[in-house]
C-alpha positions, -999 to 999 in steps of 0.1 A, spaced: 626 -101 -7 597 -125 -15 566 -109 -29 545 -118 1 569 -100 27 561 -62 31 587 -38 40 577 -23 73 606 1 81 590 33 66 615 55 83 650 43 72 655 52 36 677 34 11 708 54 6 715 59 -31 748 63 -47 752 96 -67 744 92 -104 773 94 -129 768 128 -145 789 145 -171 791 183 -176 763 183 -202 740 165 -177 748 190 -150 742 219 -173 709 204 -186 699 199 -149 707 235 -141 686 247 -171 656 225 -162 660 236 -125 657 273 -137 627 266 -161 614 231 -166 589 243 -193 618 248 -219 613 227 -251 639 201 -260 647 224 -291 655 253 -268 675 232 -244 694 216 -274 703 250 -286 717 259 -253 736 227 -250 746 223 -287 728 191 -290 698 180 -311 664 179 -296 662 141 -297 696 140 -279 683 161 -251 651 140 -249 673 109 -245 693 125 -217 661 137 -199 646 103 -202 678 86 -188 679 112 -159 643 104 -151 649 66 -153 680 69 -131 660 90 -105 680 122 -109 650 140 -121 621 131 -97 595 152 -113 589 182 -136 564 203 -118 551 238 -116 564 257 -86 534 273 -70 534 305 -49 517 296 -17 504 332 -11 489 334 -44 467 304 -38 457 315 -3 482 295 18 499 325 33 513 310 65 545 291 61 560 272 91 584 247 102 574 224 129 597 202 150 580 172 165 592 154 194 585 116 193 591 90 221 604 63 197 605 49 162 571 35 164 555 69 172 576 84 144 561 59 120 526 68 131 535 105 124 544 96 89 508 88 82 501 125 82 524 129 50 493 128 28 479 160 44 481 188 17 492 212 45 524 193 48 549 201 20 579 183 35 586 158 62 621 148 74 634 127 102 662 147 119 691 144 143 689 166 175 664 173 201 635 165 178 627 135 157 608 149 128 608 184 110 578 194 89 575 222 64 538 232 64 518 258 46 483 268 58 458 296 51 459 312 87 469 306 122 438 286 128 449 261 102 482 258 119 465 252 153 442 225 137 472 208 120 492 209 154 462 193 170 462 164 145 500 160 151 497 161 189 468 135 188 492 109 176 502 85 204 539 89 212 541 125 202 556 144 232 553 180 218 559 204 189 578 236 183 567 258 155 586 285 136 565 308 115 583 321 85 581 360 81 600 362 47 617 339 23 647 350 5 662 318 -9 642 287 -17 656 263 -42 667 227 -49 702 214 -50 727 229 -74 737 202 -100 770 217 -107 785 209 -73 
């Protein structure tokens, strides 16, 4: 694509092929998923590799996009965002869905997915209280082409994790 042409289809994502991973890569990913603060020395001991060899694997996995980021997992309740909800958003068409994607920079929105079914978009949101959810819903419903929302407030979370690299 020439440099002066901008990609305008913000909804359709490029479909990626799975990376070629060996068993050591998968074990390394499982270890990092459990605790990404482990040192290369500690990981190397668990994998029977040298620290530089582990570093090279991590660097390759990052370069290949297998590891998107190594971040701290924050407890929402501990930082005052006690209300977790999933919001299904009904949009009229692709244009209104694109407009909705502009809200992705709001800190209350943790995840945003286009989905199949009765709704076009599903959001995972975390706010301080019901008034925060009401304010966010107002911002969503102010977008031209949003027909409505359905909210599901989470009472308890028992399992929350990323994909299992061993599968």
